[in-house]
N, C-alpha and C positions, 0 to 999 in steps of 0.2 A: 436249546442249544446243548448238545453232551464237549462241555470243556474236556476233552479226554482222548489220548490219542488221536490227535491234529498235530499239521503241522505248520504253526503259527510266525509270520512275519510281523515284525509291529515294527514301525517306526518311531525315528524318537526313539531309540530304545537302548538306551544306554546311560542315563540317569530319571527321577524325577518316576510321572507317572507310567512312562512307558519299564521302567530299566525293573518296578518294582510287579509291573504286571508279565514281564519275563519271568519273574524270580519263580515268581505262581503257579502261573502254566506249567513252567519246567518240573514246578517239584509236584503234580498231577499227574503229572507222564505224556505233555505233550512234549511233541520236537521243535522248536523258538530258535527264529532269524532274528536279529538283531541286526540292522543299524540305524547308523550316523553319520555323523562330521567327523566326530576325535576318532583317530583313530588310537589313540590313548582312554580316552572314557570308556571304549566299548570293551580296549582290554583289560582295565579295571573291573567292569561287567562279567565280562568269562574269567574272574580270579574271583569274584562270587559263585559262581558257579559256571564249571566245567562244561555242563552239557549246551548252552548254551551257542549258536554257531553264530557269527563275526561279520560286516561289511562294512567297509567304513567308503560313504558316498555321500552327494551330496544334490539331495533329491529336489532339490530345487532349480536344477537346473536338467533342462534336457538329458545334456551326457552320462548325469551323476542314475537319474531316473532308468540308460535304458542299458547304464555297468551294471544295477541291480536289478532291473528284468530280466537280465541275461544271465549273471551271477544262479538265483532262481532255477530257472530254467536248465541252468544246464549240472546245479549239486542236486536242489532239492525241490525237483517238478513235482511232488505229492502233496508242497502246499495249497491246503486248500481256505487258510484262514486271512484275511491282511487288515492289521487294522494301521487305520491313519492316523497315528498318533503324533509325529514330527509337529514343531511350529516354533515361532519364534514371536516376540515381545518386545515393542519399542515403546514405553514411556516417556512422556513425549508430547511439548508444544507443537500442536499443528502451522501455529502464524510465529516461531520462535527459529525452528528448526531451522536451519538453510540444508542438512541432506534429508528431507523427509521424502522428496521423492524419491529417493534410491530406498532408503527405506520402508515404504509402501510398498512399494514392487517387491523387494527378499519378501514381507510378512505377504505378500498373493500370491504370490509364487511358490512360496513355502508352505502355508496353512490354508487353502485353496486350489490354485492350479497341480499342487502337487497330486494332495490324495485325491482330482479328479481324473488328473492324467491314468497315474496306479489304477487305478478301479478300472478305466481302463484296462491299460496295457496287462492287467495281472488276469481277465474274463479268461483268457482262454488256460490257462494251468490251474484256476481253482472251479473253474467248474466237469474238467476234469472226476472230481473228484466230492466225495457224498461230503453233506456236511458243508456248501462252500459258502462263505461266511465277510462280508463287508463291512469293517465295525468303524467307527467314523470318530471321534473323539472331542464332544466343542463343550461347550461351553452356558450358562446360568449370562451369559454374556453374551448369549446372541438375542438373548427377546430385552434384558435391560443395560444399555450400555458402560461403561466407567470408562470419566475423562481420560484418564491416565491413559489411554490407549485409541487414540485415532483410530486407528487400521484393525487392530486388532481382533480388533468388534466386528465391525465389518466384513472380516473372515470370517469368525465361527457362525454369521445371520448366515449370510454364505455357501457354506457347508452345511449349516440344520439343513437349509431350500435344497440344497441334493440330495440330499440325506432322503427327504420324506419322497421326492421324486422318481431317487434311482430303487427306492421301497419298490415303489411301484409299479415300476417298468420292471423291475429284475422276476418279480412274482412267477410267468410267467416261464421262466428258464431255473426257479429254483433253487436261484441267488438268495441267498435273505441276506437284508441289508438292517442292520441294526448303529445307534447312535449313542452313544455314554455323552453327560451335559454332566459336568462335570464345576464340582462345587469349588472353592477356595481348596489348594489343597498344600500344605508343609512341605515346598521345595524345590529345590538352586534358585529357580525364577526371583526367588523373593529374596535372594541377597541375604540371608539369617535375620531377614524384620517379615514374615509373617504375618498378615492384621489377624489379630487374635476370637475369628472364628475358624479359622483356617485348621480342617482336617489333617491327620499322617496320611501315607502314602495311601501305607498297610490298611487302611480302614476307608478310602475311597476305590483302592480296587478288591478291596473284598464283598462293597456291599453291590462292585458293577458284575461279578464275576458271579453271587448270589441271582443277580437279574438276569442275566445272558441267562444261565441255565434254567430260569422261571419258562425262559420265551418272553420273554419283555421285545420292544423296536427302538425304543426312547425311553431312554435311561435316564434318571434327573433322580443329582446323585446328595446324598447332602440335603443341604436348605436349598438346591432351586427349585423341587414341587413350591418352594412355597416362593419364593420371587414370583418363577411362572404365572401363577395366581397372579399377583398382584400387582404382574407386566399387563394384565389381560382386566384387573376390575380396574387398578388406579395403578396407572402408572405414572402423570407426576410420583408420587407419591414413592413409589418403586428407583423409580432413577433417583430422586434425598436419599434415600436408604442404600443404595448399593455404589452411594458417591461419597458416602458417610462414611466408612466403615475406613477402621485405622487398624 
């Protein structure tokens, strides 16, 4: 995959991995569109890189997804790459949390339903152009879940499965589907207290881009490859290790 001269939409592009990806792709000569729920964060991202095109919306809702697609159709119809990056997570107890069902609904809507819906809604746009690609951002927790995140793990496991099937189904349409399985990254997600093994967004995205450019379709960042192997060979040990991280 050539990551130059594309028009790339990144959901959740105003902070963390999404923002770092937006900045690196813009510097490589791509036209980059980012969306997010916070207009203030989007403006701050644009201040960092004025070339970014920003749009505020909530992709967990039908209205938000529809407004995003219409904005791209009307203003950036040359879009050929969709990056489903946006995600929310709740670190909570399934047993004790009285609002667990509401939190679960938000995570499922944002992390799983939105990528599925946007992939379908954007097909008529991206398939008109060469290099049409859908990139789904998942995590090693799709293989071995972390107990702190009762719903998040499941949404990423679902997105992993969806990515595998979508890749095979869209081969006949010449539309690429890649999945990037992120390791622990030092982003605002961790509220200033990332695990010791966390890598920087720059390191994570640099590795991601290199592997995308090599044509890899299932990209395991950092130590995710090791976690994947452990999850297959010694799943109970892998579960203990991932839940022992501090």
